[in-house]
C-alpha positions as a printed Julia matrix, in Angstrom:
233×3 Matrix{Float64}:
 -69.14  20.49  38.04
 -68.9   20.14  34.49
 -68.91  23.26  31.76
 -67.85  24.59  28.7
 -64.79  26.34  28.01
 -66.8   29.62  27.05
 -68.3   29.85  30.65
 -65.42  28.24  32.75
 -63.78  30.2   35.32
 -60.19  32.03  34.18
 -57.2   31.55  35.66
 -57.83  28.1   37.83
 -56.87  24.39  36.48
 -59.35  22.67  34.25
 -59.54  19.18  33.03
 -61.02  18.64  29.64
 -63.9   16.07  29.86
 -64.81  15.59  26.36
 -65.03  17.28  22.89
 -68.37  17.94  20.91
 -69.09  15.69  18.37
 -70.11  18.78  16.14
 -66.58  20.11  15.89
 -65.33  19.95  12.33
 -62.42  18.31  10.68
 -60.24  21.54  10.73
 -61.2   22.39  14.57
 -59.97  18.86  15.48
 -56.99  19.15  13.89
 -56.18  22.42  15.85
 -57.4   20.99  19.13
 -54.92  17.96  18.53
 -52.24  20.24  17.39
 -52.72  22.23  20.59
 -52.92  19.02  22.8
 -56.5   19.81  23.73
 -58.24  16.38  24.23
 -60.13  14.2   26.76
 -58.22  14.19  30.1
 -55.64  17.14  29.26
 -55.2   20.04  31.44
 -55.35  23.63  30.96
 -56.07  26.99  32.44
 -57.57  30.26  30.66
 -55.38  33.07  30.84
 -57.48  35.89  32.87
 -55.66  38.73  31.1
 -57.1   38.02  27.46
 -60.18  40.27  27.65
 -61.51  43.05  25.75
 -63.07  44.8   28.95
 -62.02  45.49  32.7
 -64.42  46.51  35.26
 -63.02  48.33  38.42
 -64.34  50.2   41.12
 -63.13  53.85  42.19
 -64.12  55.54  45.37
 -67.36  53.44  45.34
 -68.34  53.82  41.69
 -68.07  51.37  38.97
 -65.67  52.15  35.87
 -65.6   50.13  32.52
 -62.21  50.36  30.72
 -61.43  48.98  27.4
 -58.54  46.38  27.48
 -55.84  48.55  25.85
 -56.81  51.61  28.07
 -56.65  49.62  31.22
 -53.06  48.44  30.26
 -51.66  51.92  30.51
 -52.73  51.84  34.19
 -50.14  50.56  36.6
 -51.04  49.75  39.97
 -47.87  48.93  42.38
 -45.49  47.5   40.13
 -48.14  45.59  37.86
 -50.47  46.88  35.14
 -54.03  47.02  35.88
 -54.69  44.13  33.54
 -52.09  41.89  35.71
 -54.55  42.01  38.51
 -57.03  39.19  39.57
 -60.52  40.1   40.47
 -61.03  41.08  43.97
 -57.3   42.66  44.2
 -57.04  46.13  44.97
 -54.05  49.05  45.18
 -53.29  52.49  44.39
 -52.48  53.75  40.83
 -48.63  54.39  40.72
 -48.38  55.65  37.04
 -50.22  56.2   33.66
 -48.9   56.08  30.59
 -50.58  56.68  26.97
 -49.86  60.3   26.89
 -51.47  63.66  27.43
 -55.01  62.71  25.8
 -55.26  58.91  27.76
 -54.17  60.69  31.03
 -56.85  63.59  30.08
 -59.66  61.0   29.91
 -58.43  58.96  32.8
 -58.83  62.14  35.15
 -62.0   63.01  33.84
 -63.18  59.39  34.88
 -61.93  60.09  38.21
 -58.47  58.19  38.22
 -55.15  59.79  38.81
 -52.0   58.66  40.44
 -52.75  57.81  43.81
 -56.4   56.79  43.45
 -57.26  53.54  45.13
 -59.04  50.9   42.72
 -60.76  47.39  43.14
 -60.51  45.31  40.19
 -63.91  43.59  40.14
 -64.1   41.5   36.89
 -63.32  41.02  33.37
 -66.76  41.11  31.78
 -68.06  40.74  28.14
 -70.92  43.54  27.52
 -72.69  43.31  24.23
 -73.35  46.35  22.38
 -76.05  48.79  22.75
 -78.73  50.75  20.8
 -79.74  54.2   21.84
 -81.82  56.97  20.8
 -80.94  60.42  21.01
 -82.36  64.04  20.41
 -81.84  64.47  16.42
 -81.64  60.75  15.51
 -84.49  59.33  13.33
 -87.43  57.42  14.74
 -86.58  53.69  15.1
 -87.86  51.09  12.94
 -88.89  47.53  14.13
 -85.24  46.33  13.25
 -83.56  48.93  15.23
 -81.87  49.79  12.0
 -82.34  53.76  12.69
 -80.82  53.51  15.84
 -77.33  54.6   16.66
 -74.91  51.66  17.85
 -72.47  52.37  20.44
 -69.66  49.46  21.66
 -69.71  48.32  25.13
 -66.74  50.72  26.4
 -67.56  54.16  25.37
 -66.88  57.06  28.1
 -69.92  59.03  28.05
 -71.31  60.07  30.99
 -75.25  60.18  31.67
 -77.14  61.47  34.42
 -80.13  59.4   35.45
 -82.52  60.35  37.96
 -79.87  62.77  39.66
 -76.89  60.1   39.52
 -74.18  60.1   37.08
 -73.08  56.82  35.59
 -71.16  55.48  32.45
 -73.72  54.81  29.69
 -72.41  51.11  29.65
 -73.96  50.71  33.03
 -77.47  51.74  31.99
 -80.39  49.14  31.53
 -82.59  48.93  28.51
 -85.33  51.48  28.58
 -83.36  54.03  31.03
 -83.54  57.46  29.94
 -81.03  60.46  31.0
 -79.29  63.67  30.2
 -75.72  63.33  28.71
 -73.4   64.83  31.54
 -70.1   64.6   30.1
 -68.71  63.24  26.5
 -65.18  62.0   27.27
 -63.46  61.23  24.07
 -60.71  61.86  21.39
 -61.35  64.78  19.0
 -62.38  62.48  16.14
 -64.68  60.61  18.26
 -66.03  63.69  20.08
 -66.86  65.45  16.67
 -68.6   62.0   15.42
 -70.65  62.08  18.5
 -71.5   65.6   18.19
 -72.93  64.96  14.35
 -75.21  62.43  16.08
 -76.35  64.58  18.93
 -74.49  62.79  21.52
 -73.78  66.04  23.2
 -73.65  67.35  26.73
 -77.12  68.41  27.59
 -78.85  66.23  25.31
 -81.44  63.47  26.43
 -80.46  59.7   25.38
 -82.32  56.29  26.0
 -81.13  52.76  25.77
 -83.53  51.14  23.7
 -81.9   47.6   23.08
 -78.75  45.66  24.1
 -77.1   43.33  22.02
 -75.57  40.3   23.64
 -72.14  40.04  22.99
 -70.81  37.39  20.71
 -68.84  34.63  21.64
 -65.1   35.53  22.08
 -62.05  33.55  21.59
 -59.79  32.66  24.68
 -56.04  31.98  25.25
 -55.66  28.8   27.08
 -52.31  27.42  28.73
 -51.6   23.74  27.96
 -48.42  22.33  29.16
 -46.76  25.92  29.62
 -47.61  26.51  26.02
 -50.45  29.19  25.23
 -52.77  28.83  22.34
 -55.82  31.11  21.23
 -58.98  28.79  20.65
 -61.51  30.39  18.0
 -64.71  31.78  19.62
 -66.57  28.9   17.67
 -64.56  26.03  19.43
 -65.15  27.34  23.28
 -68.45  26.0   23.52
 -67.66  22.78  22.01
 -65.09  21.88  24.6
 -66.33  20.51  27.94
 -64.34  21.06  31.17
 -64.47  20.81  34.73
 -62.5   22.33  37.62
 -59.82  20.51  38.9
């Protein structure tokens, strides 16, 4: 089944079936340089991601890619696992602060985890106690990136703020952040005990992808990934 590179499955062999006529001259030059043309075979690198979704003791945890690289499962980094693979954490790098954040998220050496997927969630706009009333353009709302370790109690269930849906409200149970970020959150009234509401979620922008063509890896810009048509071999 034909798809664009932007939405194609990672880690499988793909065949280029066509290039959009709307690719500019510079883009075509880059693709030709990389050997990406109709009929070429390629594979999207599954490790080139910005977020990692895993399951720990039945609860989903969203990590940033750099944080996920610090976690070793068996003899591999967490980011080397494929979706569906599982194992026990054997080591955690990154120093005291990073390890403290992992432990607050319920992860420690010996913890069994399952890597679920490599998602790309958009930014979310929130309203919290003390924040100005938002206007129709959402300009007065605080904007948070997809991966923030803020735990919210929603109707008796604690979840990472990333998993809250638009319109959901809850009470902040824990803010897991480095000292500088914790102070910034505190100024914005994101602190334990305060009410918070998800007002709007911004879809993720197109992201670049790393592909392997004839054993060479190339990064394809976000604007090109939706202009290359592929099918699974």
